[in-house]
DOGUKOL-668704 format. One record per residue (C-alpha): residue in one letter; chain; x, y, z. Coordinates in nm, 4 decimals. Example, Ala and Ser with C-alpha at 12.3 -4.5 7.8 and 13.67 -1.06 7.14 Angstrom:
2
r->a	c->A	c1->1.2300	c2->-0.4500	c3->0.7800
r->s	c->A	c1->1.3670	c2->-0.1060	c3->0.7140
***
This chain:
198
r->m	c->A	c1->0.6069	c2->0.7621	c3->1.0483
r->k	c->A	c1->0.2624	c2->0.8794	c3->1.0244
r->l	c->A	c1->0.0718	c2->0.9408	c3->0.6957
r->t	c->A	c1->-0.2853	c2->1.1292	c3->0.6744
r->h	c->A	c1->-0.4967	c2->1.1194	c3->0.3796
r->s	c->A	c1->-0.8698	c2->1.1607	c3->0.3119
r->f	c->A	c1->-1.0600	c2->1.1573	c3->-0.0425
r->a	c->A	c1->-1.4375	c2->1.1825	c3->-0.0957
r->a	c->A	c1->-1.6346	c2->0.9056	c3->0.0070
r->p	c->A	c1->-1.7522	c2->0.7046	c3->-0.2736
r->g	c->A	c1->-2.0874	c2->0.6342	c3->-0.1984
r->p	c->A	c1->-2.3813	c2->0.7066	c3->0.1222
r->a	c->A	c1->-2.1336	c2->0.6720	c3->0.4439
r->e	c->A	c1->-2.3157	c2->0.3877	c3->0.5408
r->e	c->A	c1->-2.2077	c2->0.1825	c3->0.2918
r->v	c->A	c1->-1.8468	c2->0.2997	c3->0.2360
r->w	c->A	c1->-1.7946	c2->0.2296	c3->0.5902
r->e	c->A	c1->-1.9863	c2->-0.1189	c3->0.5922
r->a	c->A	c1->-1.7638	c2->-0.2213	c3->0.2752
r->l	c->A	c1->-1.4224	c2->-0.1076	c3->0.4646
r->l	c->A	c1->-1.4994	c2->-0.3280	c3->0.7043
r->d	c->A	c1->-1.5110	c2->-0.6116	c3->0.4667
r->p	c->A	c1->-1.1505	c2->-0.7152	c3->0.3549
r->e	c->A	c1->-1.3168	c2->-0.9493	c3->0.1335
r->r	c->A	c1->-1.4519	c2->-0.6584	c3->-0.0312
r->v	c->A	c1->-1.2075	c2->-0.4413	c3->-0.0470
r->a	c->A	c1->-0.9183	c2->-0.6268	c3->-0.1013
r->p	c->A	c1->-0.9287	c2->-0.6362	c3->-0.4771
r->c	c->A	c1->-0.8838	c2->-0.2193	c3->-0.4748
r->l	c->A	c1->-0.5346	c2->-0.3127	c3->-0.2706
r->p	c->A	c1->-0.2391	c2->-0.3478	c3->-0.5755
r->g	c->A	c1->-0.0396	c2->-0.6125	c3->-0.5231
r->a	c->A	c1->-0.2672	c2->-0.7879	c3->-0.2777
r->t	c->A	c1->-0.3328	c2->-1.2016	c3->-0.2056
r->l	c->A	c1->-0.6579	c2->-1.2160	c3->0.0943
r->t	c->A	c1->-0.5627	c2->-1.5605	c3->0.1824
r->s	c->A	c1->-0.7883	c2->-1.6261	c3->0.5074
r->v	c->A	c1->-1.0865	c2->-1.3901	c3->0.7024
r->d	c->A	c1->-1.1956	c2->-1.4999	c3->1.0639
r->g	c->A	c1->-1.4373	c2->-1.2684	c3->1.1987
r->k	c->A	c1->-1.2156	c2->-0.9111	c3->1.2794
r->t	c->A	c1->-0.9050	c2->-1.0781	c3->1.1800
r->f	c->A	c1->-0.7468	c2->-1.1460	c3->0.8646
r->s	c->A	c1->-0.4303	c2->-1.2735	c3->0.6856
r->g	c->A	c1->-0.2668	c2->-1.2353	c3->0.3382
r->e	c->A	c1->0.0271	c2->-1.1501	c3->0.1411
r->v	c->A	c1->0.1228	c2->-0.8371	c3->-0.0488
r->k	c->A	c1->0.4056	c2->-0.8104	c3->-0.3286
r->v	c->A	c1->0.6113	c2->-0.5323	c3->-0.3971
r->k	c->A	c1->0.8739	c2->-0.4896	c3->-0.6664
r->l	c->A	c1->1.1269	c2->-0.2070	c3->-0.5939
r->g	c->A	c1->1.3381	c2->-0.1847	c3->-0.9247
r->p	c->A	c1->1.4405	c2->-0.5471	c3->-1.0448
r->v	c->A	c1->1.4077	c2->-0.6546	c3->-0.6485
r->q	c->A	c1->1.0834	c2->-0.8250	c3->-0.5820
r->l	c->A	c1->1.0023	c2->-0.8684	c3->-0.2364
r->l	c->A	c1->0.7144	c2->-1.0579	c3->-0.0790
r->y	c->A	c1->0.5367	c2->-1.0102	c3->0.2876
r->r	c->A	c1->0.3166	c2->-1.2168	c3->0.4265
r->g	c->A	c1->0.1386	c2->-1.1336	c3->0.7380
r->s	c->A	c1->-0.2220	c2->-1.0301	c3->0.9709
r->g	c->A	c1->-0.4172	c2->-0.7651	c3->1.0695
r->e	c->A	c1->-0.7472	c2->-0.7207	c3->1.2931
r->f	c->A	c1->-0.9403	c2->-0.4533	c3->1.3698
r->v	c->A	c1->-0.8804	c2->-0.3803	c3->1.7213
r->e	c->A	c1->-1.1127	c2->-0.0570	c3->1.7496
r->v	c->A	c1->-1.4989	c2->-0.0733	c3->1.5408
r->d	c->A	c1->-1.7178	c2->0.2433	c3->1.6265
r->p	c->A	c1->-2.0256	c2->0.1943	c3->1.4475
r->v	c->A	c1->-2.1704	c2->0.5516	c3->1.5271
r->a	c->A	c1->-1.8820	c2->0.7564	c3->1.5002
r->r	c->A	c1->-1.7898	c2->0.5321	c3->1.1640
r->r	c->A	c1->-1.4357	c2->0.4792	c3->1.3127
r->a	c->A	c1->-1.2311	c2->0.1708	c3->1.3592
r->v	c->A	c1->-0.8914	c2->0.0892	c3->1.3970
r->m	c->A	c1->-0.6736	c2->-0.1634	c3->1.2153
r->k	c->A	c1->-0.3734	c2->-0.3107	c3->1.3056
r->a	c->A	c1->-0.1544	c2->-0.4926	c3->1.0610
r->a	c->A	c1->0.1934	c2->-0.6447	c3->1.0057
r->g	c->A	c1->0.3866	c2->-0.8711	c3->0.7787
r->k	c->A	c1->0.7192	c2->-0.9930	c3->0.7151
r->d	c->A	c1->0.9404	c2->-1.0446	c3->0.3723
r->t	c->A	c1->0.9642	c2->-1.4276	c3->0.3167
r->r	c->A	c1->1.3176	c2->-1.3749	c3->0.2547
r->g	c->A	c1->1.3777	c2->-1.1946	c3->0.5327
r->n	c->A	c1->1.4690	c2->-0.8653	c3->0.3521
r->g	c->A	c1->1.2786	c2->-0.6658	c3->0.5591
r->t	c->A	c1->0.9171	c2->-0.6264	c3->0.7824
r->a	c->A	c1->0.6418	c2->-0.3646	c3->0.7513
r->s	c->A	c1->0.3624	c2->-0.3021	c3->1.0778
r->a	c->A	c1->0.1098	c2->-0.0614	c3->1.0359
r->l	c->A	c1->-0.1652	c2->0.1211	c3->1.2934
r->v	c->A	c1->-0.4752	c2->0.2130	c3->1.0414
r->t	c->A	c1->-0.7437	c2->0.4306	c3->1.1834
r->f	c->A	c1->-1.0381	c2->0.5999	c3->0.9120
r->v	c->A	c1->-1.3500	c2->0.7361	c3->0.9616
r->v	c->A	c1->-1.6033	c2->0.7799	c3->0.7514
r->g	c->A	c1->-1.8245	c2->1.0860	c3->0.6696
r->d	c->A	c1->-1.8856	c2->1.2634	c3->0.3718
r->t	c->A	c1->-1.4983	c2->1.2239	c3->0.3021
r->v	c->A	c1->-1.3118	c2->0.9267	c3->0.4423
r->e	c->A	c1->-1.0405	c2->1.0674	c3->0.6587
r->v	c->A	c1->-0.7435	c2->0.8030	c3->0.7132
r->e	c->A	c1->-0.3895	c2->0.7880	c3->0.9458
r->t	c->A	c1->-0.1496	c2->0.5565	c3->0.9358
r->d	c->A	c1->0.1809	c2->0.4974	c3->1.1905
r->l	c->A	c1->0.3493	c2->0.2738	c3->0.9499
r->a	c->A	c1->0.6816	c2->0.1341	c3->1.0395
r->i	c->A	c1->0.8948	c2->-0.0507	c3->0.7958
r->t	c->A	c1->1.2277	c2->-0.2021	c3->0.8153
r->g	c->A	c1->1.4563	c2->-0.3259	c3->0.4777
r->r	c->A	c1->1.4497	c2->-0.1918	c3->0.1282
r->p	c->A	c1->1.1468	c2->-0.0254	c3->0.0750
r->a	c->A	c1->1.2630	c2->0.1615	c3->0.3986
r->q	c->A	c1->1.5375	c2->0.3095	c3->0.1915
r->l	c->A	c1->1.3195	c2->0.4830	c3->-0.0265
r->g	c->A	c1->1.2899	c2->0.7774	c3->0.2738
r->r	c->A	c1->0.9754	c2->0.9488	c3->0.4176
r->g	c->A	c1->0.9037	c2->1.2148	c3->0.1251
r->l	c->A	c1->0.8766	c2->0.8851	c3->-0.1057
r->i	c->A	c1->0.6806	c2->0.6844	c3->0.0950
r->a	c->A	c1->0.4371	c2->0.9877	c3->0.1404
r->e	c->A	c1->0.4106	c2->1.0124	c3->-0.1897
r->v	c->A	c1->0.3970	c2->0.6650	c3->-0.3103
r->s	c->A	c1->0.1060	c2->0.5995	c3->-0.0647
r->g	c->A	c1->-0.0773	c2->0.9010	c3->-0.1780
r->k	c->A	c1->-0.1394	c2->0.7810	c3->-0.5595
r->l	c->A	c1->-0.1909	c2->0.4140	c3->-0.4050
r->v	c->A	c1->-0.4861	c2->0.5618	c3->-0.1594
r->d	c->A	c1->-0.6091	c2->0.7539	c3->-0.4960
r->q	c->A	c1->-0.6067	c2->0.3992	c3->-0.6809
r->f	c->A	c1->-0.8162	c2->0.2379	c3->-0.4130
r->a	c->A	c1->-1.0294	c2->0.5146	c3->-0.3679
r->e	c->A	c1->-1.0814	c2->0.5053	c3->-0.7565
r->c	c->A	c1->-1.1639	c2->0.1572	c3->-0.7075
r->l	c->A	c1->-1.3722	c2->0.1254	c3->-0.4294
r->a	c->A	c1->-1.6326	c2->0.3874	c3->-0.5919
r->g	c->A	c1->-1.6722	c2->0.1196	c3->-0.9040
r->t	c->A	c1->-1.6880	c2->-0.1820	c3->-0.6362
r->l	c->A	c1->-1.9943	c2->0.0533	c3->-0.4342
r->s	c->A	c1->-2.1566	c2->0.1681	c3->-0.7975
r->s	c->A	c1->-2.2119	c2->-0.2209	c3->-0.8899
r->v	c->A	c1->-2.5572	c2->-0.3318	c3->-0.9109
r->d	c->A	c1->-2.5574	c2->-0.6140	c3->-0.9989
r->p	c->A	c1->-2.6126	c2->-0.8467	c3->-0.6901
r->d	c->A	c1->-2.4319	c2->-1.1993	c3->-0.8781
r->e	c->A	c1->-2.1220	c2->-0.9491	c3->-0.9278
r->v	c->A	c1->-2.1778	c2->-0.8141	c3->-0.5315
r->a	c->A	c1->-2.1460	c2->-1.1589	c3->-0.4016
r->q	c->A	c1->-1.8242	c2->-1.2829	c3->-0.6364
r->q	c->A	c1->-1.6461	c2->-0.9728	c3->-0.4989
r->q	c->A	c1->-1.7377	c2->-1.0465	c3->-0.1179
r->h	c->A	c1->-1.5985	c2->-1.4029	c3->-0.1708
r->l	c->A	c1->-1.3119	c2->-1.3215	c3->-0.3570
r->r	c->A	c1->-0.9908	c2->-1.4789	c3->-0.1816
r->v	c->A	c1->-0.7051	c2->-1.4930	c3->-0.3868
r->v	c->A	c1->-0.6968	c2->-1.1523	c3->-0.6100
r->p	c->A	c1->-0.4440	c2->-1.0771	c3->-0.9146
r->d	c->A	c1->-0.0885	c2->-1.1242	c3->-0.7514
r->e	c->A	c1->0.0979	c2->-0.8795	c3->-1.0095
r->p	c->A	c1->0.3129	c2->-0.7135	c3->-0.7318
r->i	c->A	c1->0.2917	c2->-0.3337	c3->-0.7086
r->d	c->A	c1->0.5639	c2->-0.1501	c3->-0.8285
r->l	c->A	c1->0.7007	c2->0.1274	c3->-0.5840
r->i	c->A	c1->0.9160	c2->0.3162	c3->-0.8858
r->d	c->A	c1->0.6772	c2->0.2764	c3->-1.1650
r->t	c->A	c1->0.3927	c2->0.4416	c3->-0.8616
r->a	c->A	c1->0.6082	c2->0.6995	c3->-0.7329
r->g	c->A	c1->0.6945	c2->0.8062	c3->-1.1215
r->v	c->A	c1->0.8548	c2->1.1441	c3->-1.2106
r->p	c->A	c1->0.9206	c2->1.2019	c3->-0.8537
r->v	c->A	c1->1.1607	c2->0.9393	c3->-0.8421
r->l	c->A	c1->1.3071	c2->0.9811	c3->-1.1111
r->k	c->A	c1->1.4003	c2->1.3382	c3->-1.0130
r->r	c->A	c1->1.5649	c2->1.1778	c3->-0.6818
r->v	c->A	c1->1.7250	c2->0.9054	c3->-0.8491
r->l	c->A	c1->1.9086	c2->1.0890	c3->-1.1411
r->p	c->A	c1->2.0827	c2->1.3434	c3->-0.9857
r->v	c->A	c1->2.1960	c2->1.0260	c3->-0.7919
r->a	c->A	c1->2.3219	c2->0.8324	c3->-1.0116
r->a	c->A	c1->2.4711	c2->1.1424	c3->-1.2286
r->a	c->A	c1->2.6797	c2->1.1489	c3->-0.8962
r->a	c->A	c1->2.7743	c2->0.8084	c3->-0.8388
r->f	c->A	c1->2.8630	c2->0.7838	c3->-1.2369
r->a	c->A	c1->3.0733	c2->1.0825	c3->-1.2085
r->v	c->A	c1->3.2458	c2->0.9370	c3->-0.9022
r->v	c->A	c1->3.3342	c2->0.5831	c3->-1.1036
r->l	c->A	c1->3.4744	c2->0.7763	c3->-1.3778
r->f	c->A	c1->3.6745	c2->1.0016	c3->-1.2061
r->v	c->A	c1->3.8354	c2->0.6830	c3->-0.9946
r->v	c->A	c1->3.8666	c2->0.4731	c3->-1.3569
r->l	c->A	c1->4.0288	c2->0.8055	c3->-1.5106
r->r	c->A	c1->4.2883	c2->0.8376	c3->-1.1889
r->r	c->A	c1->4.4109	c2->0.5087	c3->-1.2361
r->r	c->A	c1->4.4087	c2->0.5301	c3->-1.6231
r->r	c->A	c1->4.7022	c2->0.8493	c3->-1.5014
r->q	c->A	c1->4.8718	c2->0.6921	c3->-1.2784
r->r	c->A	c1->4.9587	c2->0.3806	c3->-1.4875
***
């Protein structure tokens, strides 16, 4: 599944570029994420996802497989697996930094989140990118050297799970309610039919 997003660079292109190459700096802007280690171009961490009453915990790693400082283009490969065996997720993310940040993601997921469907995943990811851009803007606007240093060495970020249903909001309800209503109608029909047969 390929997803494309773009947002206005929340600062000078060079500064945005350097920030995006620093997992420790951008990890706090990723909902549900905890960065556990960084070693050069590779890193590892976990992401908590909430899907209705179900919570999933993905653990995995990633690395920058291509970095072109002249074109300000980078390719990152990441993969993770739910700790309870309920699914996997992998992504090849390419981003280019200029006046805007262009992001292309080749995403593959299995398990419960895959049941959301392409359209819904695109809506959720779009909102997450908007949240990320807003957070990144706040991070780059910090002029306190001590605060920046603290952010750069922050390994563990708040581990509240990202609620996919809540993030999608109204679009999810528009899809879920008709299905729920249809399911309720079927159940009601079966119950009434059984009563009549008695």
